[in-house]
C-alpha positions as CSV (number, residue, x, y, z in Angstrom):
1,X,-1.8,-5.8,-12.5
2,X,-1.0,-2.3,-11.1
3,X,-0.1,-2.1,-7.5
4,X,-0.2,1.2,-5.6
5,X,1.2,1.5,-2.1
6,X,0.3,4.5,0.1
7,X,2.9,5.1,2.8
8,X,4.4,7.6,5.2
9,X,8.0,8.2,6.1
10,X,9.2,6.4,9.3
11,X,6.2,4.0,9.2
12,X,7.5,0.6,10.3
13,X,4.6,-1.4,8.7
14,X,5.1,0.6,5.5
15,X,8.8,-0.2,5.4
16,X,8.1,-3.9,6.0
17,X,5.5,-4.0,3.3
18,X,7.8,-2.4,0.8
19,X,10.5,-4.9,1.6
20,X,8.0,-7.7,1.2
21,X,7.0,-6.5,-2.2
22,X,10.6,-6.0,-3.2
23,X,11.5,-9.5,-2.0
24,X,8.7,-11.0,-4.1
25,X,9.6,-9.0,-7.2
26,X,6.3,-7.1,-7.1
27,X,6.5,-3.8,-8.9
28,X,4.5,-1.0,-7.3
29,X,3.9,2.7,-7.4
30,X,4.7,4.5,-4.2
31,X,2.4,7.3,-3.0
32,X,3.9,9.2,-0.1
33,X,1.3,10.6,2.3
34,X,3.9,12.2,4.5
35,X,3.2,15.8,3.6
36,X,0.9,15.5,0.7
37,X,-2.7,16.4,1.6
38,X,-4.0,15.1,-1.8
39,X,-2.6,11.6,-1.0
40,X,-4.0,11.7,2.5
41,X,-7.4,12.7,1.0
42,X,-7.2,9.7,-1.4
43,X,-6.6,7.3,1.6
44,X,-9.6,8.8,3.5
45,X,-11.8,8.6,0.4
46,X,-11.2,4.9,0.4
47,X,-12.4,4.7,3.9
48,X,-9.1,4.3,5.7
49,X,-7.5,6.5,8.4
50,X,-4.0,5.2,8.2
51,X,-1.3,3.6,6.1
52,X,0.0,1.4,4.6
53,X,-2.8,0.9,2.1
54,X,-2.1,-1.3,-0.9
55,X,-4.4,-1.0,-4.0
56,X,-4.4,-3.9,-6.5
57,X,-6.9,-3.3,-9.2
58,X,-10.2,-2.6,-7.4
59,X,-9.0,-4.4,-4.2
60,X,-7.9,-2.2,-1.3
61,X,-5.9,-3.7,1.6
62,X,-5.0,-1.8,4.7
63,X,-2.1,-2.8,6.9
64,X,0.5,-5.4,6.5
65,X,-1.3,-8.4,5.0
66,X,1.1,-10.3,2.8
67,X,-1.3,-13.3,2.3
68,X,-4.1,-11.0,1.0
69,X,-1.7,-9.2,-1.3
70,X,-0.4,-12.4,-2.8
71,X,-4.0,-13.7,-3.2
72,X,-5.1,-10.4,-4.9
73,X,-2.2,-10.9,-7.3
74,X,-3.2,-14.5,-8.0
75,X,0.0,-15.9,-6.5
């Protein structure tokens, strides 16, 4: 299942989330919202105002929620 993570540089929660995914051998596509208006618009279109946002299939998870991420991946 494809995992997409929207982040910003210097975001502590984002860095912890990426480390969590790496530690659990979960591949993900990183989408940097730092200076990319298109990426920021994508996050806003999902109904969120901040990052991190993890998209797994049709499930969208805002914030650092490891249990929800693992559940969405069927782990």
